[in-house]
N, C-alpha and C positions, 0 to 999 in steps of 0.2 A: 386510513389514517390522515390527520390534518397535515398540511405542508410542514416539512421538517428541515432542520439542519442536522447533518449526521457526522459524527466524529468516527473515523475508521482507525483501527489499530488494536493491538492487544493490551497495551498500557501496563505491561508487567512491571511491578515495582513502583509505578507512577513516578517516573523521574521528573526532574524540573522541566525537561523538554515536553513530556506528556502534559504537565500542568499548563504550560504556555499554550499548547494546542487546544486543550479543553476550554481554557478561559477565552481564547480567541474565538472559538466556535460558539461558545455561549453568548459572547458579546455580539457576534454577527447575527445570531438567532434573535436576540432581543431587539436589535436594530431593525430587523426585517419582520418582526412579529411571527417568528417561526418557533415550532416546538423542537427543542434540542434533545438529541439522543446520542448515546455512545453505542455503537454496534460492535460487539465483541464475541468471538467464538467462546462458547461455554467451556470447552476443553481446548487447550492450545493445539493448533493444527499439527505441530511437531510431535505431540504426544500420540496423535492418531497415526501419523505417517511413520514415525520412528518407533512407536511402541511406548509403553508407560514409563520408560526409563528417563524421559525428558522431564526435567523439573522446572517449576516456576517459582517466582519470588513471593507471591502472596495468594491468599484464597480469593475466590470471587466475591465473597461477602465483604472482605476488607477493601477490595478494589471498588465495589459499588459504593461503599461508605465514603471513600475518599473522593471519587469522581463526582458524586452528588454534592459534596461539600464545596466543590469548585464551581458550582452554579449551573450544571447541566440538569435538564428536566427528568431524564430517564436513562437508565443503563439497561440495555437489552443483551442478555447472554444467549446467543443463538446456538442450538444444538449443532455440534460439529459432525456433520454427515459427509459421507464420501460424495454424495450428489452435489452438495454445496461446494465442497472443495474442488470438485471436477468441473464446475462451471467455467466457461470462457470469461475473460475480462469483460467483454461486451455484454454477455448475458447477465453478469452480475450488475453492471451499470443499469441495464434496461429493466431486468426483472425484479431486482432487489431495491436498488436506489430509486429508480423512477417509479415503477409500478407499485411496489409494496410501501415504500416510505414517502412517496411524493416529495423527494428531496429537491430543495432549491439551493442549498449550500452544503458542500461536503468538505471536510477538513482531514488532511492526512499528513504524515511526516514526509520529509524529502526522500527517505529510503523505503517508503511503503510499497509493497507488492501485493497483488491480488489476482484472483482467477487461477485456473488450473496450472499447477507447476510454477506459480508466481510469475506468470507471463506478463501480467500488467504492472506498470510502474506509475510513478507520479505524473510523468509526462502524458502517458496514455489516459490517465484519469481525467486530466484537464481536457483532452480532446473529446473523450466520451461525454464529459459534462456539457460541452458545447452542443453535442449531438442530442443529448437527452434532457436538456433543460435545467442543469444545475451548475452553479459556480463551484469550481474546485479550488480550495485554499490549500496551498502546499507550504508547509512550515519549513523554514531553513533549520539547519542543525544549530545546536547550542554548544558552545565550547566552555570548558573549565580548564584553563591553562591550554595545553596542547591536545586535550582529549575531548572527543565528542560525547556529550551526555547521552547515555543509552542504557537499556536493560542489560546489554552485554557487559558494560563497564561495571554496573551494579553487581552482577554475578562475580566478576573478577575480583572486586573488592571484598565480597563475602568469602571467596575462596582463600584470599590472603589474610582474612581476619581483620581487614582494615575497615572497621566500623565507622571510624571518623570520615573516611573518604566516601563510604556508602551514604552516610547521612548528609554529606555535602552535596552529592549528586542527586539524591532522591528528594522528593517533596516532603515525605514523611520519614522519620527515623525508622530504622529496621526494628521490627517487633515480632514476637511470637505470642499467639493467643490460643488458649486451650484450657481444658478441664484438668484440674489438679487430680493426680492419680496416686495410688499407693505404690511405693517402691519396696525395697527390701527392709525398710525401717532402720537401716544402719545409721542414718543421720540422727535419729532420735536416740539410738542406743550408744553409739560410739563417736559420732562426728557432730554435725550441726543439722538441725531439722531443716529440710528443704521442701519447697513446693515443686513437684515434678510434673512436667508436661511432655508428652510424646507427640511431636508435630506429625501431620499427615505425610505419608511417603512421597507425595508429589511436590513437597516444598523444598526449595533450595536453601540449605542451611549454612551458617557461617562455619569457618574453619574451627575444628575442635579446639577448645581452650576455655579459659576463665575470663569473664567480661564484667566490667562495671555496668550495672543496669539500673533501671527504675521500674518498679512493678506496681501495677494497679490491681488492687484486690478489694472487694466489697466497697467499691466506689471511692477509694482513697489511693494515693500514690505514695510509695515508700522507696527509699534508697535500698539497693540490693546488690548482690553479687551472684553471677550465674555461670554455671559450667555447662558448656555444650560439648557433647561427646558420648562415649560409651563407658566412661568412668572405669578405666582398665584396672585400677587397684582392687575394685570389688567385682570385676568381671561382669559388668552389665552388658547385655547382648545388643541392645538397640540404641541408636543415637537419640538422645533426648536432651531436654533443658531441665536443669536442676537449679533452683533459685533459693538462696538464703536471704531472708529479710530480717535483719537484726532487731528492728524496732516493732516487729509484729509478732504476736503470739495468738494461737487459736487454731481450731480444727477447720481447715478449708478444703478438705477432700470433697471433690465433686463440684466445687466452685470454679467459675471461669475467671482466669487471671490473664493480664496482658503484660508481657515483659518487654520493655523497650531497651535496646542496646545502645550504650554510649561510647565505650572504648574497650579495647582488649587489654588484659592485664598480663597474661602469659599463655603459653601453649599447654595443652593437656599432657600430663605425665603419669607414668605408672610408678607408684611408690612401692617400697618393699612390704609395707604393712599399713594398716589404717592409722596407727599412731603417727607415722611419718606424714601421712596425708593430712591428718588433723593439724599438725604443726604448720604445714604449708598453707592450709586453709586459713589458719589464724593470721599468718603473715599477709595473705591476700586481703583479708578483712581489715587488718590494721592499715594496709596501704591505701585502701579505698576510703575508709571511714575516719581514720586518724592521721592520715598522711598530710 
């Protein structure tokens, strides 16, 4: 491979700190005429080490799309093998960064760890860079108020249903993208017709509730309202996204839509019957579109 500048990290959620790191790396690469790449584990290491219960904020496809838009030349999703995870920090610097990527510049966050058991840190990366011929750029933390911008904070915001905070800390607003699927058709019969999407099991979802959203469907964006949860009134088993788009009508089963979350309206609630649920949904709709 040609001489490169390599961004290291998982970049889950692509926070504003991740954005700064990628843009800094891309600028350094351009200045030195290097090919810029982001080196990311295809499967988050904690999903391999802890099992598949560990959830992430976005798909690799979405992550690649965002990182490329920030000016990097290529995003490499490396298969997460036990052999790679078991490498010593020095072996990673020598065999991967120097020998495989011909790295001349490497960028990582202040809390970056690498090598077997996370034995390597940012300070060691700088030392190994001196030994193996690459400059290590270590990014300082970015604060928003008293909090450090990070994937951990993004997850905490989703857990609390605080979409406004998530969108403030992340480079891109939170969204769910997927194929519209058939439900129980209760929306068409008794409630409001909804576009239903079941996100992959590995995605970290917002707290169950009703949200003000914007939905892209068939190339256009529409104001919408979305329920995240199991819809306990109709005893739906699996957590999913159900979106009502007042200004759109048509059959979009099988179409891919992207629902962008703007703010939370209320928690999910089990009603006595579908009539009570319909009344509440009308209140939700009125508050979003007529409030």
